[in-house]
N, C-alpha and C positions, 0 to 999 in steps of 0.2 A: 672595302674602300668605297667611299661615296664618289659616284661618277657624275651625277647630274641631278638637277632639281627643276621641276616645272610647276609654276604657281599660277592659278587662274582665279580671279575674282575673290581675293582674300583681302579684307580691309581696304587699303588704298592701292593694292596691286591688282591691275586688270589682267596683265599677262607678263610673266617674267620667266626667263630661262637662265639657269646657271649651270655651266659645265665645270665641275671642280676637278682639279688636277692633283697628282701626288705632290708632296712638298708643302710649302707654306702658302696658303691662300688667304688674301686679305680683302676685307670689305671696309671701305671708308665712305664718308659722306657727312653732310651736315646733320645736326640733331633733328629728328623728326622725319628724315628722308625715307625711312622704312627698313633700316638695317635690322632692328629688333623684330619687326614684322616678318622679315625673311626667316629668322630663327624660329619665331612662333609657328610659322608654316611648316618648317622642317619638323618641329616638335609635334605638330598636328598629325603629319603623315606617319610619324613613329609611335603614335598612340599616347603621347605625353598629355597629362592634364594641364590645361592652360586656360586661355581666354574662352569665355562661353560664346561670345559673338564674334565670328570671324568672317562672315560672308560680306562682300563689298556691297555698299549701298546701291540699290537698283538691280542687283543680280539675284537670280533665283537660287543659285548654289555656288559654293566655292570648291575648288578641287586642287589637290596637291599630288604630284607624282615624284617619287625619288627612286633612283636606280643605283645599285651597288654591284661591284665585282666581288665574288666570293672565291677565295682560294680553296684548294682541295681539302684543307683541314679546318676551314673556318667554322667557328662555333655555331653560326647561324644555321648551318646544315642540319645539326641535331635538332634544333628547334623546329625546323620545317618538317623533318621526318616525324617527330612526335605529334605535330599538328595534322599530319596527313596531307601536307601541301607539296607541290612539285619542287624538287631540289635540282637547281640548275646553277651554272656558273654565273649567270646574270640574275639578280634579284630585283624585281620591280614591285614597289609598294605604291598603291594608289588609294586615296581616301577622299570622300566627298562629304561636305557639310551643307545641308539644305537650309533655307531660310528659317524653317520651323524647328531647327535644331537637330534633325535626324542625321546620324553619321553612318556611313557605309564604307567598308574597307575591302581591298583586294590585295592578295599577294600572288604574283605571277598569274593574274587573271582568275584567281579563285577567291571566293568570298571568305573572309576571316573575321575574327573578333578583335576588338581593341586590345584585349589581353595578349593575344598572339603578337600583335604589333609591338607591345611593350616588351615582351620577352625577346623579340628580335632586336629591338633597339638597344638592349643591354649588351648585345654582341656586336653592334655596328657603330654606335656613336657614344662618345663621352663628352658631356657638357660641363664646362667649368666657368664659374663667374662668382661675383661677390655674394650672390644670394642663392647659390646652388646648394640645395639640400639633398641632391641625389648622389653626390660624389664625395670629394675630399672633406667637405664640411660636416658630413654625417658621421658622428663618432661610432655609430653601429657598424660601419664598414671598415673602421681602422684596423681591426684585428685581421680581417681578410687581406687588407692591403699589406700589412706587415708580413703576413705569411707568404704572400706572393713575392714580396721583395726579398725575403730570406730564403726562398726556394724550399719552403717547409711542407710542401704538399704531401710528401711521403709520411712525415711524422704526424701530420694532421689526420691522414687516413688510418694510420696505426691507432691513433687515439679514438677515432670514430669506431673502428672495429672493436676495440676494448670496451668502449661505452655501450655498444650494442650487446656484447657478451655479458657485461655487468647488468644491463637492464633485463636481459633474458633470464639470468640466474636469479635476480631479485623477484621477477615475476613467478618463476617456478617455485621459489620458496614461499612466496605469499599464497599462491594457489594451494600448495600442500598444507600450509598452516590453516587456511580457511577450511579445507576439506577435513583435516584432522580434528579441528574444533567442532565441525558439524557431526563427525562420527563420535566424538567424545560425548556430545549431547545425547546421542542415541545409544551409548554403550550398553546401558542396562537393558534396553529393548533388544539390542542385537544379541546379547548373550542369552537372554531368555528365549528369543525366537529360534536361535540356532540350536539350543537345547531341545526345544519342541520338535524341530525338524529331525534332529538326530534320533530322538526317541521314537518318532513315528516312522521315519525312513520311507517316505513315499516313493513309489516306483513309477516309471513312465508307463502309461496305459493301464495302471492298476485300477483306477476308478471304473472304467468300462468293464473290466474283467469281474470285479466284485459285484457290480450291479447285475451283470448277466447271471452270475452264480446265485445271487440272492433271489432273483426272479425265478430261477430254475427250482431252487429249494422251496420257495413259497408255493409253487404249483405242483410240487412233487407228489403230494398225497393223492390229489385227484388223478394225476397221471398214472400213479401206481395201480389204482383201482381199475382203470380202463385197460392198462397193459396186462394186469393179472387176468382179467376176463378174456382178453385176446389170447393169452398164453394157455388158459384152460381150454378155449375153443380149438386151439391148434394141437394140444397134447393128446395123451392116450385116451382121455375121456372125451375127446372131441374129434377133430378132423383126422388126426393121425390114427386114432383107434379105428374109426369108421373106414378109413382108406385101407388099413391093414386087413380088416374083416372082408372088405370087397375083394381085395387081391387074393386072400385065402380062398374065398368062395369060387372065384373064377379059375384059379389054378386047379381046383378040384374037378372041373369039368373040361379043362382045356384039351385033354386027349381025345375027347369025343366030339370036339367042335370043328374038326376038319380045318384047323388053322384060322378060323374066323376070330378067335380071341387073342391071337398072338400080339397084334398091334395094340389093342387096349391094355393088355397086361404090361407091355413094354412102357406105355405112356404112364400107367399108374406107378410103375417103378421109378420113373424119372420124377414124377410128382412127389413121391415119398421123399426122394433126395432133397428136392427144393423145399418141401415142407419141413424137413428136419433142420435145414439151414435157417429157415425163417423162425422156427421155434427157438433155436439156439440164440439168434440175434435178439428176439424179444425177451428171452430170459436174461441175457446180459444187460439189456436196457433196464429191466426191472431191478437187477442187482445194483446198477449204477445209481438208481434213485433212492437207494437205501442210505440214510444219513441220520446223524444224531441232531436233535434240536439245538444242542449247544453249538453245532457248526453254524447254523443259521444265525444264532445270536452273535457269535464271534464275527461272522461276515458282516452283519448289519452294523455292529459296533465299529469296526474298522472303516467301513464305507462312510458312516456318519462322521467319524473323526477326520477323515480326509477332507470331506466336504466342509466341515466346520473350519478347518485350517485354511482352506481355500477362500472361504468367505471372510475370514479374519484379515487376510492379506490382499483381498480384492483381486484374486486371480482365479482362473478356471482350474479344476483339479489337475488336468494334464500338465499345467505349467508349474506345479509345485516343485518337482525335482530341480528345474532350472532356477526357480526363485530361491529355493533353499541354498543352492550352490552360490548364488549371488550374495546372500546374507553371510555365508561362511567366508567369502572372499573379502567382504567389507570388514568383517571381524578380524580377518588375518591382516588386512591393511591397517586396521586400528592398532593391532598388536605390534605391527612392524613400523608404525608411523614415527615413533621417536627416532628409530634408526635412520629412516628416510630423511627426516628433518635434519639430523646431524650431517648426513651426506650433502644435502642441499645447502646447508649453512657453510660447509667446507667449500663447496663449489663457489658460493657467493664471495667468500673471503678471498679465494684465489682470483676471481674475476675483478674484485675491487683492487687487489694488489697489482694486477696487470694494468688496470686503468690508471692507478696512482703512478705507476712507473712510467707509463706512456705520457701522461699529462705532465709529469715532472720533467721528463725529457723535452717535451714541447715547450714548457715554460723556460727551460734553460736555453733552448735554441732561439726562442723569441727574444729573450733578454740579450743574447749575443747579436741577433739581427737588429734589435733596437739601437744598440750602441753603434753599430755600423751605419745605420740610417741617420742617427743623430750627427755623426761625424760627416757624412756626405751632405746633409742639409746645411751644416755650418759652412762647408766649403762652397755651397751654392749661394748662400745668403750674402757672403762677402761681396761678390761682384754686383749684387743687387742693392748695394749700399745699406745693408742691414747687418754689418759685421758685429754690431753691439747687441744684436738680438740673440736670444737663446731658444733653440728648439729642442724639445725633449719628448721622447716616446715613453709614456708612463704605462707601466704594466702593473695592474692591481689585481688582487684576488677577486674571483667572481664565483657565482654558483656553478658547480660542475655541469658540464654539458658535453655533447658529442665532439666539440672542438676544443675541449680542455677546460681549464679552470682560471682563465685569464681574461681580464678586461683591458683593452688597449685604447689609449686616448692620445692623440697628437696635441701636445701642449706647447705654448710659447710664452716667453717673457720678452717684451719688445725692447726693454732696456735693462742693463745690469741693476740688480736690486729691486726691480719691479716685480710685482706678484706674477706667478705663473698660472696659466689657466688654459682651458680648452681653446683650440684654434679659432673657433667661430665666435668666441665670446670676448677675446682679449684684443685681437688685432683690429686696427682701424681699416678703412676702405683700401687705401693705397698699400698699407702694410700687408693686409690680407691678400691682396692680389699677388704680391711678390712671394709671400709664404706659399700660396697655392701653386704658383709657377715653379718655385724651387722644389716643392714636394713632388710635383708631377714629373719634373726632370729626373728626380731620383727614383721614382717608382715605375716609370714607363717600361723599362726593361726592353725585351725583344718582341713585344706584342705589336706587330705592325698592322693587324687587322682592324683596329679601332680608328675611326676618324675622331680626332680631338678637336673640340670646339671651345674657343675662349671668347666669352662675351664681355668686351671692354674690361679685360682683366688688368689692363695697364692704366685704368682710371686712377687719377690722383698722383701719378708719377710723371716726371719729365726729365729732360737733359740726359745726363750720363746714366741715370737709373733707367729711364725709358729705353735707352740704347741697350743696356744690359738685358732688359726684358725682351727686346727684339731679338737679340742674339740667342737667348735661351729658347725662344719660340722657334727660331730657325734650326737650332740644335735638335729640338723635338721633331720638327718637320722632316729633318734629314732621314729619320728612321721610319717615316710613314706619311701621314697626311694630317695637316693641321689647318683649321679654318678659324680666322680671327676677325672679330669685329672690333675696330680700333679708332680712336681719335688721335693717336700718337704718330707723328711723322717718323719718329725713330723706328717704330715697329713696322710701319708701312714700307719703309725703305728696305726692309729685309725680305719683302714678299717675293716669292717666285712667280706668283700670279696675283694680279691686282684688279679688283672691280670697284667701280664707283657707283654708289646708290644715290640717286637724286630724285627730287619730286618736281612735278610740273602740274599745271592747271589746264584741263581741257573741258570745254563746255560747262564750266562752273564746278568741275570735280577735280579734287587733288588726287593725282596718281603718282605712283612710284615707278622708277625705271632703273635698269641695271646696265652698266656699260663696262665691257672688258677693256682695260687700258693697255695700249702699247707703251713702248719705252718713253716716247715723248709725252704722252698723256699722263703717264705715271709721274714724270718729273713735275708737270704742271699741278697735279693733284697734291703731291707732297709739298710743293711750293705754296699752294693755297692753304694747306694745313699749317704751314709755318707763318704765313704773313696775313692771311685773311682773304677777302674777296679780290683785292688788288694784287695781282701777281707781278712782281718786279723781277728784273734780271738777277738782282742779288738773291732773291728768294729762290729762283731757279738754280742758281749756282750752289746755294746752301743745300737744296734738295738733292742735286747731283752728288754733292760731297757726302751726304748721308748714304746715298745708294752705293757709292764707290767704297765707302768705309766699311 
């Protein structure tokens, strides 16, 4: 709820303070006194797009501050949290406009963007007037208004969920179709490639093992010659035979050596054991190097085949097993693709069925709510002297979307037999004001958080009709807070709080001022509105009668 507004150096306002109260707040004054400027200033601090030049002549900058009370569940709290701004029970908005056009905004003393202000304004204030394209006159918002009126939030949410599921199923099917089409284009390649891999059957680490074996076989002949020489040097014709001869010769004289040959003979025995192990190992190595030339050819052939396959698929040989497994999986996916498509098509059909059911239920509920709204509107139009007018909520088919398949438009026919059309195109100024007021009375519901502003919505009506407008505004205000700019004494008479906007001239400058009216001043102001500049006792009596009525 709006609690106050401070304006400095905006157009013809040098300094103005307005403390708004719950209930019906009314601003009156002569044309050009600054009533609309006050609303322009409020719109400025709320981030609305309006006049480009707002700074008062001679001032360096204009400034507007507005403060609001936020209830514990107020929608503005979520906007503040999303924007990373302080969330408190008091919400203070301040915005500055410099002479060169730069605008700066603060929310609870923290800098913020104009977009954040506009998001907050949607939760704080609702403006209605003959040229308001933000609210009831905008057909794009009529569906949401009807849903709110009919309490259809749960059905709308069910439809949104069904729409998201339908969209996800359609996306999954499309992606699968694209992937399958791509695989089909490569089907011949895949089958040939998988056959190649299955025939060759590459193993992990096989390239390195084959290369080592190939190098071993390639150097085997030279190695065998050297190893054979070593074996000969170690064998009976070499070291082993010479050592045995030496041992035999020493053992022949050991008895007469007085023990001097015992240690050498023992060492030679150990040497013979080691020499025998060495000879045996060299012999085994020589045997291991025995191979058939066909083995070398087969090894080289497989090694070259592996490397050729790796080059063909632009991978290193060690990656061939994993790459081949991937090709097999792609081929399996291709073979299973038709079955997968059938399953995804079935999923989409089910999702579309659920969406159709949800949207049809929503259409039915909207149709019922529309009839109720039309009936309520006709009951409201009669006291506003429009009993011959016809209001109809038209529901037409629209492109499917997350909120269903309906287009909602508030249409009117101002007289029986007259053509029906959209609210903002058929009604005249005075009629439009009354249509908007009746519609707002029907749609307001229990949302007391919004401050409702009506800018000369009573223009073009008078007498009993103006009195009916005033009573409807008071009815709206009883549920929350309403701020009205009016030239109608019948409307002003219903005010719980009344301010007069006037202009004065100081030092050659026209300035606007705001005065809170007590009961006596209120009677005089309504008398002025009834009779003009000369206030008579009869005018005062008529004003008091309006107030008492």
